[in-house]
N, C-alpha and C positions, 0 to 999 in steps of 0.2 A: 548244454545241460540235458540230461536225459528227460524225455517227455514222460511225465507221470500220468497215470490214469485218473479217472474220476474218483474224487474222494467221497466217502459215505457221509450223508448228512448227520450233523450232531443231534438234531431233533427232527422227526418227521411226524407232524400232526396231520392226520388224514383228512380233515375238513379243509563290440563293435562290428555290425554288418557293413559290408561295403556297398552302401546304397545311399542316395541323397535323401537327407531328412527334409521333410516339408516344413518350412518355418512359419511361425505365425504371421510374419510380414507378407509371405506369399498369399496367405488367405485374406489378409486385409486388402490386398490389391484386387482380390476377386470380388470384394464387396462385403462389408460387415453386415449389411442388411440380410444376407442370405445365410448367416451363421445360425447354427442351432447346437444343442448339446451333443449331437451325434457326430460332430466333426472334431478333428484334433484341436483346432483353435477353440471350438466351443468348450472342449475340456480344459484348454489352457486358460481361457477366460474364467472358467469356474475355479481353476487352481489359484488365480489371482485374488480370489475372494477368501482364500484360506485364512489369511492373517486376520480377517475381521471376525471369524467364527471360531478359530482354534482355541481361544481362551475358554470357550464353553464346552469343548470336547474333552472326552476322557483321554484321548491320545495326546502325548507330548507334541509340541509344535514340530519338532524334527520328523516325527513319524507321520504327522498329518501331511506335511510337505512331501515326504517321500512317497506316500500313498498317491498323492496327486500326480507326482512325476511318473510313477509306475503306470497309472491309468492313461496318462497322455502317451507314454511310450507304447503301450499295448494297442491303443487306438491307432497310433501312427503305423505300427507294424501291420495291423489288419488292413488299414487303408491302402498301404503300398502292396500288400500281398494279394488281396482280392477285395474289390470294391463291394461285391455282393455280400460277402461275409461281414465286412465292416458295417454295412447298413443294417444288418439283421442281428448282430451280436451286441449285447449290453455288457458292460464291464463295471464291476464294483470292487473296491479294494479297501481292506481294513488291516493295517499293520502287516502288510506284505502278503496277506491272504487274498487271492483273487477269485471272484465269483463270476463265471461266465453264464449268461442266460440268453434266451432268444430262440427264434425259429430259423433254421437253415434248410436249403433245398436238397443238399447231398450229404450222406453220412461222412464223407471225407472232410467236409467243411468243419465238422466238430473237431476232428483231429488237427486240422490246420490251425484252428482258433487256439487250441491248447498249446500247440507248438509255438505259435507266435507270442502267446502270453508268457511262456517260460523264457523267451529271449530278453525280456525287460529286466534290467538290473534291479535287485532288491526283492524279487518274487520269492516267497517262502513256500507257497502252496497254491495249487490251481484246482478249483472245484468246477467241474464241467456239468452244468445243468442245461446245456443247449439241446433243443429238441429238433429232430428232423420232421418237419411238418410243412407240406406243400399246400395244405388246405386253409391255413390261417389267412384270413382276409381283413378288410377294413373294420368289419363289425367286431371281430375278435380283438383287434387292436384298440378300438375305442372302449370296449368293455374292460380290457386290461388297464387302460389309462384311468377309467372311472374307479375301478377297484383300488388302484394305487393311490389315487387322490383321496379317496375315502379314508384309507388307512393312515396316510400321512397326516390328515386332518385330525383323526382320532388321537394319534400319538402326540401331535403338537399341543392339543388342548387338554391332555391328561397331565395334570400337575405332578403326578407321581412317576412320570416317565421323562427321562432326558432325551427327547426325541432327536436331537442333533447327533446322537451317537448311533443312530440306526440308518441303514440303507434298506430301501424297499424296492424290490423288482417283482413285477407281475407278468407272467407269460402263460397264455392259455388258461387263464383264471387260476393259476397256481401262484401263490405268494411266496417269495423267498426273502427271508430276513437276514441281515448281516450287520454286525457292529459289536458294540460293547454295552452290556447291561450292568447296572449298579449292583444288582443281586438277582437271585432267582425269582423273587416276588415281582420285580419290575419286568423281567422277561416274560413271566407268566401273564402279566397284564397285557403286554404287547401282543403276545400270541392270541390271547382271548379276543382282543380287538380285531385281529385279522380274521379269526374264525367267525366273528359276528357279522361280517359283511356279506351281503347277498351275492350269489353266483360263485363264491370262492369254492374251488374244488379241494384244494390242499394247501397247507401252510408248512413250509420247511424252514427251520431255523438253523443258521450257521453263526448265531450270536454267541459270543463268549462272555463269561462273567468278568467283572472288573478285577477280581482277585485270582483269576485262572493262572496257574503257574506257567502255562505255555506262553503267556504274554511276555515273560521276562527272558525267554530263550533267545 
């Protein structure tokens, strides 16, 4: 498939390859204690929990599973292509729409990440928000984690927001929202929560509304 360029954000609030697939069993043998969300098996373990949460999500079960499979496939592609890119690129998927974020060291790494994302079956769109940033350090990472944790908490405890339908990615104090909102009012509340967090530079929303016609395409 032809590699597409970066999609424009919907909302920008200014505050078979012939290669061996690494199986979950192989990672189990390496030691479950070393797993985290940044490994293909970490993603696979997360996918295993899909059945327990999908009833609460706006996406049908088949789409939820498909998104989990797409995320696993992309992470595996990145892992096998370039370990450095794999370690520094985050992948979020909603109904076949892929959001790539993170910090990489070389401009070409952005292109490679997009290319590998498109190789996964079921991908409908790839949004490239990866930044080339060699200066990002541990302090930036911990601040991003703090911001993301704050927002996830706000969304979780807001009874007017179905938080399970949102993906939150934070890179260089920029928040990227992805998912499905019940309506514009709910989306506005989610964006407002994001803007209200200290140190946030920008909030970019790729969230679609529940009744958006593009969801049925």
